[in-house]
C-alpha positions as a Markdown table, in Angstrom:
| # | Residue | x | y | z |
|---|---|---|---|---|
| 1 | Unk | -17.8 | 5.1 | -20.1 |
| 2 | Unk | -14.4 | 6.4 | -19.2 |
| 3 | Unk | -12.0 | 3.6 | -20.7 |
| 4 | Unk | -9.1 | 4.8 | -18.6 |
| 5 | Unk | -11.1 | 4.7 | -15.3 |
| 6 | Unk | -12.4 | 1.2 | -16.3 |
| 7 | Unk | -8.8 | -0.2 | -16.7 |
| 8 | Unk | -7.0 | 1.5 | -13.8 |
| 9 | Unk | -9.6 | 2.8 | -11.3 |
| 10 | Unk | -9.6 | 1.2 | -7.9 |
| 11 | Unk | -13.4 | 2.1 | -7.3 |
| 12 | Unk | -15.7 | -0.8 | -6.5 |
| 13 | Unk | -18.0 | -0.6 | -9.5 |
| 14 | Unk | -15.2 | -0.1 | -12.0 |
| 15 | Unk | -13.4 | -3.1 | -10.5 |
| 16 | Unk | -16.6 | -5.3 | -10.8 |
| 17 | Unk | -17.3 | -4.1 | -14.4 |
| 18 | Unk | -13.5 | -4.9 | -15.1 |
| 19 | Unk | -13.7 | -8.4 | -14.0 |
| 20 | Unk | -17.0 | -9.0 | -15.6 |
| 21 | Unk | -15.7 | -7.9 | -19.1 |
| 22 | Unk | -12.5 | -10.0 | -18.6 |
| 23 | Unk | -14.4 | -13.1 | -17.9 |
| 24 | Unk | -16.9 | -12.4 | -20.6 |
| 25 | Unk | -14.2 | -12.1 | -23.1 |
| 26 | Unk | -12.5 | -15.2 | -21.8 |
| 27 | Unk | -15.9 | -17.3 | -22.0 |
| 28 | Unk | -16.2 | -16.5 | -25.7 |
| 29 | Unk | -12.7 | -17.4 | -26.5 |
| 30 | Unk | -12.8 | -20.5 | -24.5 |
| 31 | Unk | -16.1 | -21.7 | -25.9 |
| 32 | Unk | -14.6 | -21.5 | -29.6 |
| 33 | Unk | -11.4 | -23.1 | -28.4 |
| 34 | Unk | -13.2 | -25.8 | -26.6 |
| 35 | Unk | -15.2 | -26.6 | -29.8 |
| 36 | Unk | -12.2 | -26.6 | -32.0 |
| 37 | Unk | -10.3 | -29.0 | -29.7 |
| 38 | Unk | -12.8 | -31.2 | -27.7 |
| 39 | Unk | -12.2 | -33.9 | -25.4 |
| 40 | Unk | -15.3 | -35.7 | -26.5 |
| 41 | Unk | -15.2 | -36.3 | -30.3 |
| 42 | Unk | -18.8 | -37.6 | -30.3 |
| 43 | Unk | -20.2 | -34.2 | -29.6 |
| 44 | Unk | -20.6 | -31.8 | -32.4 |
| 45 | Unk | -19.7 | -28.5 | -30.6 |
| 46 | Unk | -19.9 | -26.2 | -33.8 |
| 47 | Unk | -23.4 | -27.4 | -34.9 |
| 48 | Unk | -24.8 | -27.0 | -31.3 |
| 49 | Unk | -23.3 | -23.5 | -30.2 |
| 50 | Unk | -26.1 | -23.3 | -27.3 |
| 51 | Unk | -24.9 | -26.5 | -25.8 |
| 52 | Unk | -21.1 | -25.5 | -26.4 |
| 53 | Unk | -21.6 | -22.0 | -24.7 |
| 54 | Unk | -23.5 | -23.5 | -21.7 |
| 55 | Unk | -20.9 | -26.3 | -21.1 |
| 56 | Unk | -18.1 | -23.7 | -21.4 |
| 57 | Unk | -19.6 | -21.7 | -18.5 |
| 58 | Unk | -19.7 | -24.9 | -16.4 |
| 59 | Unk | -15.8 | -25.5 | -17.4 |
| 60 | Unk | -15.1 | -22.1 | -16.5 |
| 61 | Unk | -16.6 | -22.4 | -12.9 |
| 62 | Unk | -13.6 | -24.5 | -11.8 |
| 63 | Unk | -11.2 | -21.9 | -13.5 |
| 64 | Unk | -12.4 | -18.8 | -11.6 |
| 65 | Unk | -11.3 | -19.8 | -8.0 |
| 66 | Unk | -8.1 | -21.2 | -9.3 |
| 67 | Unk | -7.3 | -17.9 | -11.2 |
| 68 | Unk | -8.0 | -15.8 | -8.0 |
| 69 | Unk | -6.1 | -18.1 | -5.8 |
| 70 | Unk | -3.2 | -17.6 | -8.0 |
| 71 | Unk | -3.3 | -13.7 | -8.2 |
| 72 | Unk | -4.2 | -13.1 | -4.7 |
| 73 | Unk | -2.7 | -15.9 | -2.6 |
| 74 | Unk | 0.2 | -17.7 | -4.4 |
| 75 | Unk | 1.6 | -14.8 | -6.3 |
| 76 | Unk | 1.8 | -12.3 | -3.5 |
| 77 | Unk | 2.5 | -14.5 | -0.5 |
| 78 | Unk | 4.7 | -17.1 | -2.1 |
| 79 | Unk | 6.1 | -16.4 | -5.4 |
| 80 | Unk | 7.1 | -12.8 | -4.8 |
| 81 | Unk | 8.5 | -13.7 | -1.5 |
| 82 | Unk | 10.6 | -16.4 | -3.2 |
| 83 | Unk | 9.0 | -19.4 | -1.2 |
| 84 | Unk | 9.4 | -21.4 | -4.5 |
| 85 | Unk | 8.8 | -24.7 | -3.0 |
| 86 | Unk | 5.6 | -23.8 | -1.3 |
| 87 | Unk | 4.5 | -22.2 | -4.7 |
| 88 | Unk | 4.9 | -25.6 | -6.4 |
| 89 | Unk | 3.2 | -27.3 | -3.8 |
| 90 | Unk | 0.4 | -25.0 | -3.8 |
| 91 | Unk | 0.0 | -25.2 | -7.5 |
| 92 | Unk | -0.2 | -28.8 | -7.5 |
| 93 | Unk | -2.9 | -28.8 | -4.9 |
| 94 | Unk | -4.7 | -26.0 | -6.7 |
| 95 | Unk | -4.6 | -28.3 | -9.8 |
| 96 | Unk | -5.9 | -31.4 | -8.3 |
| 97 | Unk | -8.6 | -29.4 | -6.4 |
| 98 | Unk | -9.7 | -27.8 | -9.6 |
| 99 | Unk | -9.9 | -31.5 | -11.3 |
| 100 | Unk | -12.1 | -32.6 | -8.5 |
| 101 | Unk | -14.3 | -29.5 | -8.9 |
| 102 | Unk | -14.3 | -29.9 | -12.7 |
| 103 | Unk | -15.2 | -33.5 | -12.4 |
| 104 | Unk | -18.2 | -32.9 | -10.3 |
| 105 | Unk | -19.4 | -30.0 | -12.4 |
| 106 | Unk | -19.3 | -31.8 | -15.7 |
| 107 | Unk | -20.1 | -35.5 | -14.7 |
| 108 | Unk | -22.6 | -34.8 | -12.0 |
| 109 | Unk | -24.1 | -31.2 | -11.9 |
| 110 | Unk | -24.0 | -30.3 | -15.5 |
| 111 | Unk | -26.3 | -33.0 | -17.1 |
| 112 | Unk | -28.8 | -32.2 | -14.2 |
| 113 | Unk | -28.7 | -28.5 | -15.0 |
| 114 | Unk | -28.6 | -29.0 | -18.7 |
| 115 | Unk | -31.9 | -31.1 | -18.6 |
| 116 | Unk | -33.6 | -28.2 | -16.7 |
| 117 | Unk | -32.4 | -25.2 | -18.7 |
| 118 | Unk | -32.1 | -26.3 | -22.3 |
| 119 | Unk | -34.8 | -27.7 | -24.7 |
| 120 | Unk | -34.5 | -31.3 | -25.9 |
| 121 | Unk | -33.3 | -30.3 | -29.3 |
| 122 | Unk | -30.2 | -28.7 | -27.8 |
| 123 | Unk | -29.3 | -31.8 | -25.8 |
| 124 | Unk | -29.5 | -34.3 | -28.7 |
| 125 | Unk | -26.3 | -35.8 | -29.8 |
| 126 | Unk | -24.6 | -34.6 | -26.8 |
| 127 | Unk | -24.3 | -37.7 | -24.8 |
| 128 | Unk | -21.1 | -38.0 | -22.8 |
| 129 | Unk | -19.6 | -41.5 | -21.9 |
| 130 | Unk | -21.0 | -42.9 | -18.7 |
| 131 | Unk | -17.7 | -42.5 | -16.9 |
| 132 | Unk | -15.8 | -39.1 | -17.1 |
| 133 | Unk | -12.3 | -39.9 | -15.5 |
| 134 | Unk | -10.4 | -37.7 | -13.2 |
| 135 | Unk | -7.6 | -37.7 | -15.5 |
| 136 | Unk | -9.8 | -36.2 | -18.2 |
| 137 | Unk | -11.0 | -33.5 | -15.5 |
| 138 | Unk | -7.4 | -32.6 | -14.7 |
| 139 | Unk | -6.6 | -32.2 | -18.3 |
| 140 | Unk | -9.7 | -30.0 | -18.9 |
| 141 | Unk | -8.6 | -27.9 | -15.9 |
| 142 | Unk | -5.1 | -27.6 | -17.2 |
| 143 | Unk | -6.5 | -26.7 | -20.7 |
| 144 | Unk | -8.1 | -23.5 | -19.4 |
| 145 | Unk | -7.1 | -22.7 | -16.0 |
| 146 | Unk | -3.4 | -22.2 | -16.5 |
| 147 | Unk | -3.9 | -20.1 | -19.8 |
| 148 | Unk | -6.4 | -17.8 | -18.2 |
| 149 | Unk | -4.1 | -17.4 | -15.1 |
| 150 | Unk | -1.3 | -16.7 | -17.4 |
| 151 | Unk | -3.3 | -14.0 | -19.2 |
| 152 | Unk | -4.4 | -12.5 | -15.9 |
| 153 | Unk | -1.0 | -12.4 | -14.4 |
| 154 | Unk | 0.2 | -10.7 | -17.6 |
| 155 | Unk | -2.5 | -8.1 | -17.4 |
| 156 | Unk | -1.8 | -7.4 | -13.7 |
| 157 | Unk | 1.9 | -7.1 | -14.2 |
| 158 | Unk | 1.4 | -4.8 | -17.2 |
| 159 | Unk | -1.0 | -2.7 | -15.2 |
| 160 | Unk | 1.4 | -2.5 | -12.1 |
| 161 | Unk | 4.2 | -1.5 | -14.6 |
| 162 | Unk | 2.1 | 1.3 | -16.1 |
| 163 | Unk | 1.0 | 2.7 | -12.8 |
| 164 | Unk | 4.6 | 2.5 | -11.4 |
| 165 | Unk | 5.8 | 4.6 | -14.4 |
| 166 | Unk | 3.0 | 7.1 | -13.9 |
| 167 | Unk | 3.9 | 7.5 | -10.1 |
| 168 | Unk | 7.6 | 8.0 | -11.1 |
| 169 | Unk | 6.5 | 10.6 | -13.7 |
| 170 | Unk | 4.4 | 12.2 | -11.1 |
| 171 | Unk | 7.2 | 12.1 | -8.5 |
| 172 | Unk | 9.7 | 13.7 | -11.0 |
| 173 | Unk | 7.2 | 16.4 | -11.7 |
| 174 | Unk | 6.6 | 17.3 | -8.1 |
| 175 | Unk | 10.4 | 17.3 | -7.6 |
| 176 | Unk | 11.0 | 19.6 | -10.5 |
| 177 | Unk | 8.1 | 22.0 | -9.2 |
| 178 | Unk | 9.6 | 22.0 | -5.8 |
| 179 | Unk | 13.1 | 23.2 | -7.2 |
| 180 | Unk | 12.3 | 27.0 | -7.2 |
| 181 | Unk | 11.2 | 26.7 | -3.6 |
| 182 | Unk | 14.4 | 24.8 | -2.7 |
| 183 | Unk | 16.6 | 27.4 | -4.5 |
| 184 | Unk | 14.6 | 30.2 | -2.6 |
| 185 | Unk | 15.1 | 28.5 | 0.8 |
| 186 | Unk | 18.9 | 28.1 | 0.0 |
| 187 | Unk | 19.6 | 31.6 | -1.0 |
| 188 | Unk | 21.8 | 32.6 | 2.1 |
| 189 | Unk | 22.0 | 29.4 | 4.2 |
| 190 | Unk | 25.5 | 30.2 | 5.5 |
| 191 | Unk | 24.3 | 33.7 | 6.7 |
| 192 | Unk | 21.5 | 32.1 | 8.3 |
| 193 | Unk | 23.4 | 29.6 | 10.2 |
| 194 | Unk | 26.2 | 32.0 | 11.1 |
| 195 | Unk | 23.8 | 34.3 | 12.6 |
| 196 | Unk | 22.1 | 31.5 | 14.6 |
| 197 | Unk | 25.7 | 30.6 | 15.9 |
| 198 | Unk | 26.4 | 34.2 | 16.9 |
| 199 | Unk | 23.1 | 34.5 | 18.8 |
| 200 | Unk | 23.7 | 31.0 | 20.4 |
| 201 | Unk | 27.1 | 32.3 | 21.6 |
| 202 | Unk | 25.7 | 35.4 | 23.1 |
| 203 | Unk | 22.7 | 33.7 | 24.9 |
| 204 | Unk | 24.7 | 30.7 | 26.4 |
| 205 | Unk | 25.5 | 32.6 | 29.7 |
| 206 | Unk | 22.5 | 35.0 | 29.7 |
| 207 | Unk | 19.9 | 32.6 | 28.7 |
| 208 | Unk | 20.8 | 28.9 | 28.6 |
| 209 | Unk | 17.2 | 27.9 | 27.8 |
| 210 | Unk | 17.1 | 30.3 | 24.9 |
| 211 | Unk | 20.5 | 29.0 | 23.7 |
| 212 | Unk | 19.3 | 25.5 | 23.8 |
| 213 | Unk | 16.3 | 26.4 | 21.6 |
| 214 | Unk | 18.5 | 28.2 | 19.2 |
| 215 | Unk | 20.6 | 25.0 | 18.9 |
| 216 | Unk | 17.6 | 22.9 | 18.2 |
| 217 | Unk | 16.3 | 25.3 | 15.5 |
| 218 | Unk | 19.6 | 25.2 | 13.9 |
| 219 | Unk | 19.5 | 21.5 | 13.8 |
| 220 | Unk | 16.1 | 21.4 | 12.3 |
| 221 | Unk | 16.9 | 24.1 | 9.5 |
| 222 | Unk | 20.1 | 22.2 | 8.7 |
| 223 | Unk | 18.3 | 18.8 | 8.4 |
| 224 | Unk | 15.6 | 20.2 | 6.1 |
| 225 | Unk | 18.2 | 22.0 | 3.9 |
| 226 | Unk | 20.8 | 19.2 | 3.7 |
| 227 | Unk | 19.0 | 15.9 | 4.2 |
| 228 | Unk | 15.5 | 17.0 | 2.8 |
| 229 | Unk | 16.7 | 16.7 | -0.8 |
| 230 | Unk | 18.0 | 13.1 | -0.4 |
| 231 | Unk | 15.8 | 10.2 | -1.6 |
| 232 | Unk | 16.7 | 8.2 | 1.8 |
| 233 | Unk | 18.0 | 9.1 | 5.2 |
| 234 | Unk | 18.8 | 7.3 | 8.3 |
| 235 | Unk | 15.8 | 6.8 | 10.5 |
| 236 | Unk | 17.9 | 8.0 | 13.3 |
| 237 | Unk | 18.2 | 11.4 | 11.7 |
| 238 | Unk | 14.3 | 11.5 | 11.4 |
| 239 | Unk | 13.9 | 10.7 | 15.0 |
| 240 | Unk | 16.4 | 13.3 | 15.8 |
| 241 | Unk | 14.4 | 15.9 | 13.9 |
| 242 | Unk | 11.2 | 15.0 | 15.7 |
| 243 | Unk | 13.0 | 15.2 | 19.1 |
| 244 | Unk | 14.4 | 18.7 | 18.3 |
| 245 | Unk | 10.8 | 20.1 | 17.0 |
| 246 | Unk | 9.0 | 18.5 | 20.1 |
| 247 | Unk | 11.6 | 20.3 | 22.4 |
| 248 | Unk | 10.9 | 23.6 | 20.7 |
| 249 | Unk | 7.2 | 23.3 | 21.0 |
| 250 | Unk | 7.4 | 22.2 | 24.7 |
| 251 | Unk | 8.7 | 25.6 | 25.6 |
| 252 | Unk | 5.5 | 27.4 | 25.0 |
| 253 | Unk | 3.4 | 25.0 | 27.1 |
| 254 | Unk | 5.5 | 25.2 | 30.4 |
| 255 | Unk | 4.2 | 22.5 | 32.4 |
| 256 | Unk | 0.5 | 22.4 | 30.9 |
| 257 | Unk | 1.4 | 19.8 | 28.1 |
| 258 | Unk | 0.9 | 16.0 | 29.0 |
| 259 | Unk | 3.5 | 14.7 | 26.6 |
| 260 | Unk | 4.5 | 10.9 | 26.3 |
| 261 | Unk | 6.9 | 10.1 | 23.6 |
| 262 | Unk | 8.6 | 6.7 | 22.8 |
| 263 | Unk | 11.3 | 6.0 | 20.1 |
| 264 | Unk | 12.8 | 2.8 | 19.2 |
| 265 | Unk | 16.4 | 1.9 | 19.8 |
| 266 | Unk | 16.9 | -0.8 | 17.3 |
| 267 | Unk | 17.3 | 1.4 | 14.2 |
| 268 | Unk | 20.8 | 0.8 | 12.9 |
| 269 | Unk | 21.1 | 0.7 | 9.1 |
| 270 | Unk | 17.3 | 1.6 | 8.7 |
| 271 | Unk | 16.5 | 4.3 | 6.0 |
| 272 | Unk | 13.4 | 6.3 | 5.3 |
| 273 | Unk | 12.3 | 9.1 | 3.0 |
| 274 | Unk | 13.0 | 12.4 | 4.6 |
| 275 | Unk | 10.5 | 14.8 | 6.4 |
| 276 | Unk | 7.7 | 12.2 | 6.3 |
| 277 | Unk | 7.0 | 11.9 | 10.0 |
| 278 | Unk | 7.3 | 15.6 | 11.0 |
| 279 | Unk | 4.1 | 16.6 | 9.3 |
| 280 | Unk | 2.0 | 14.4 | 11.6 |
| 281 | Unk | 3.8 | 15.6 | 14.7 |
| 282 | Unk | 3.5 | 19.3 | 13.6 |
| 283 | Unk | -0.1 | 18.7 | 12.9 |
| 284 | Unk | -0.8 | 17.3 | 16.6 |
| 285 | Unk | 0.6 | 20.5 | 17.8 |
| 286 | Unk | -0.7 | 23.1 | 15.4 |
| 287 | Unk | -4.4 | 21.7 | 15.2 |
| 288 | Unk | -4.5 | 19.8 | 18.5 |
| 289 | Unk | -2.7 | 21.0 | 21.6 |
| 290 | Unk | -2.4 | 24.6 | 20.6 |
| 291 | Unk | -6.1 | 24.8 | 20.4 |
| 292 | Unk | -6.7 | 23.5 | 23.9 |
| 293 | Unk | -6.6 | 25.9 | 26.7 |
| 294 | Unk | -6.9 | 23.1 | 29.4 |
| 295 | Unk | -5.2 | 19.9 | 29.6 |
| 296 | Unk | -3.4 | 19.6 | 26.2 |
| 297 | Unk | -2.0 | 16.2 | 25.6 |
| 298 | Unk | 0.0 | 14.3 | 22.9 |
| 299 | Unk | 1.0 | 10.5 | 23.0 |
| 300 | Unk | 3.5 | 9.6 | 20.3 |
| 301 | Unk | 5.0 | 5.9 | 20.1 |
| 302 | Unk | 7.3 | 4.8 | 17.2 |
| 303 | Unk | 8.6 | 1.3 | 17.3 |
| 304 | Unk | 10.3 | -1.1 | 14.9 |
| 305 | Unk | 8.7 | -4.7 | 14.1 |
| 306 | Unk | 11.7 | -6.3 | 12.0 |
| 307 | Unk | 12.1 | -3.7 | 9.0 |
| 308 | Unk | 8.4 | -2.3 | 9.4 |
| 309 | Unk | 8.2 | 1.1 | 11.2 |
| 310 | Unk | 4.9 | 1.4 | 13.3 |
| 311 | Unk | 3.8 | 4.9 | 14.5 |
| 312 | Unk | 0.8 | 5.6 | 16.7 |
| 313 | Unk | 0.1 | 9.2 | 17.3 |
| 314 | Unk | -2.9 | 10.6 | 19.4 |
| 315 | Unk | -3.6 | 14.1 | 20.5 |
| 316 | Unk | -6.4 | 16.0 | 22.2 |
| 317 | Unk | -8.6 | 18.5 | 20.4 |
| 318 | Unk | -11.4 | 20.7 | 20.9 |
| 319 | Unk | -14.8 | 19.2 | 20.6 |
| 320 | Unk | -16.2 | 21.3 | 17.7 |
| 321 | Unk | -18.7 | 20.2 | 15.2 |
| 322 | Unk | -18.2 | 22.6 | 12.2 |
| 323 | Unk | -17.3 | 21.2 | 8.8 |
| 324 | Unk | -13.8 | 22.8 | 8.8 |
| 325 | Unk | -12.8 | 20.8 | 11.9 |
| 326 | Unk | -13.2 | 17.4 | 10.0 |
| 327 | Unk | -10.9 | 18.6 | 7.3 |
| 328 | Unk | -7.4 | 17.4 | 7.3 |
| 329 | Unk | -4.6 | 19.8 | 7.2 |
| 330 | Unk | -2.6 | 20.6 | 3.9 |
| 331 | Unk | 0.4 | 19.1 | 5.5 |
| 332 | Unk | -1.3 | 15.7 | 6.2 |
| 333 | Unk | -2.8 | 15.7 | 2.7 |
| 334 | Unk | 0.6 | 16.3 | 1.2 |
| 335 | Unk | 2.4 | 13.5 | 3.2 |
| 336 | Unk | -0.4 | 11.2 | 2.2 |
| 337 | Unk | 0.5 | 11.9 | -1.6 |
| 338 | Unk | 4.1 | 11.4 | -0.6 |
| 339 | Unk | 3.4 | 8.0 | 0.8 |
| 340 | Unk | 1.5 | 6.9 | -2.1 |
| 341 | Unk | 4.3 | 7.9 | -4.4 |
| 342 | Unk | 7.1 | 6.6 | -2.5 |
| 343 | Unk | 5.8 | 3.6 | -0.6 |
| 344 | Unk | 3.1 | 2.4 | -2.9 |
| 345 | Unk | 1.8 | -1.1 | -1.5 |
| 346 | Unk | 4.3 | -0.8 | 1.3 |
| 347 | Unk | 2.4 | 1.3 | 3.9 |
| 348 | Unk | -0.8 | 1.6 | 5.5 |
| 349 | Unk | -2.3 | 4.8 | 7.0 |
| 350 | Unk | -5.4 | 5.2 | 9.1 |
| 351 | Unk | -6.5 | 8.7 | 10.5 |
| 352 | Unk | -9.4 | 8.9 | 12.8 |
| 353 | Unk | -10.5 | 12.4 | 13.5 |
| 354 | Unk | -12.8 | 12.1 | 16.4 |
| 355 | Unk | -14.7 | 14.9 | 18.5 |
| 356 | Unk | -12.0 | 15.0 | 21.1 |
| 357 | Unk | -9.1 | 12.8 | 19.9 |
| 358 | Unk | -7.0 | 12.8 | 16.6 |
| 359 | Unk | -5.5 | 9.5 | 15.9 |
| 360 | Unk | -2.8 | 8.4 | 13.3 |
| 361 | Unk | -1.8 | 4.9 | 12.8 |
| 362 | Unk | 1.0 | 4.5 | 10.2 |
| 363 | Unk | 2.9 | 1.4 | 9.2 |
| 364 | Unk | 5.9 | 1.4 | 6.6 |
| 365 | Unk | 8.1 | -1.3 | 5.3 |
| 366 | Unk | 11.5 | 0.4 | 5.4 |
| 367 | Unk | 14.8 | -0.2 | 3.6 |
| 368 | Unk | 17.8 | -1.9 | 5.6 |
| 369 | Unk | 20.9 | -0.5 | 3.8 |
| 370 | Unk | 24.6 | -1.1 | 4.8 |
| 371 | Unk | 25.6 | 2.4 | 3.8 |
| 372 | Unk | 27.1 | 4.6 | 6.3 |
| 373 | Unk | 27.7 | 7.6 | 3.9 |
| 374 | Unk | 24.8 | 9.4 | 5.4 |
| 375 | Unk | 25.0 | 10.3 | 9.1 |
| 376 | Unk | 22.4 | 11.6 | 11.4 |
| 377 | Unk | 23.0 | 15.1 | 12.6 |
| 378 | Unk | 23.6 | 14.2 | 16.2 |
| 379 | Unk | 22.8 | 11.2 | 18.5 |
| 380 | Unk | 19.4 | 11.5 | 20.4 |
| 381 | Unk | 20.1 | 12.1 | 23.9 |
| 382 | Unk | 17.3 | 13.4 | 26.0 |
| 383 | Unk | 15.7 | 12.2 | 29.2 |
| 384 | Unk | 12.4 | 13.2 | 27.7 |
| 385 | Unk | 12.5 | 10.4 | 25.0 |
| 386 | Unk | 11.7 | 7.0 | 26.2 |
| 387 | Unk | 13.3 | 4.1 | 24.2 |
| 388 | Unk | 11.2 | 0.9 | 23.7 |
């Protein structure tokens, strides 16, 4: 068995094995601890290990739901969101519910099951008092549930820290690998922009449409060279990049392209990692509309819900059934990796590659920063863009 995969893999069978191994280890430890410090002194736990191990299983049955409620409900929805009052109230409620469950399991269900599954010699000298109090059930719950919850939380945070460090190392490696390409792309940037400016000046009178295209291409290149190296850029700049790219692509379709684009207007102080959205839009033109001879169409809607960016991108595509048509492009695969590295646990991405429609649903929790040191290239001002 691959030990590293057992510990860190998110595949279902590894997760099941990991949880079963965790609870088995706790069962052995808890049984020994329970025998060493019993609530009922009249029961000889060490001389009757079968009874001890069986009773420990029933005591654990109330610990399992408490532990998972702490890990997957109270921790992410209350504690990490700094709702401390609700956290304390929830823990108290959970503790009380655990005591009630523990009382039922030990005082009612356990004796009945014990008489069925164990021979009489293992039940001898194990009689409990006629009444097991709720207070004792609460103490029994506290004795195990909060200990195992603390251990589980420690393991979860240790695993989270390790995975975060691995993602940071991978991101640093990818940035290092990308440096030669960035240096190559920046060999003569001033020459490139000066040439574009000269062409723009000469075409303003002769071909205003061509001049507009050159200006937008210049914006795109400058953005990629200047802003693409930054960890975060204003969302306004990213939307301007999409705007310029879409306008360049529209030229080759004349009036054939049915295009609907909607951008948000409430984007002040919202920052995003650069060049994340462009790959999706580029893919919709490259593998979608450009392949359609008749009726190409693209529908792009980006909106902000508080600090969450929500993008829905749909485009038509040819109805082809070969294997390669179902494969996502390299650009999409690369941006998926970047999202995992940069927005791990803070994004959702759903891609539907249908027979005639390609759909991208993306949600990202973005940063709101009071930093005006980074300005967008220019304000978006086009009648082709609808603001929502």
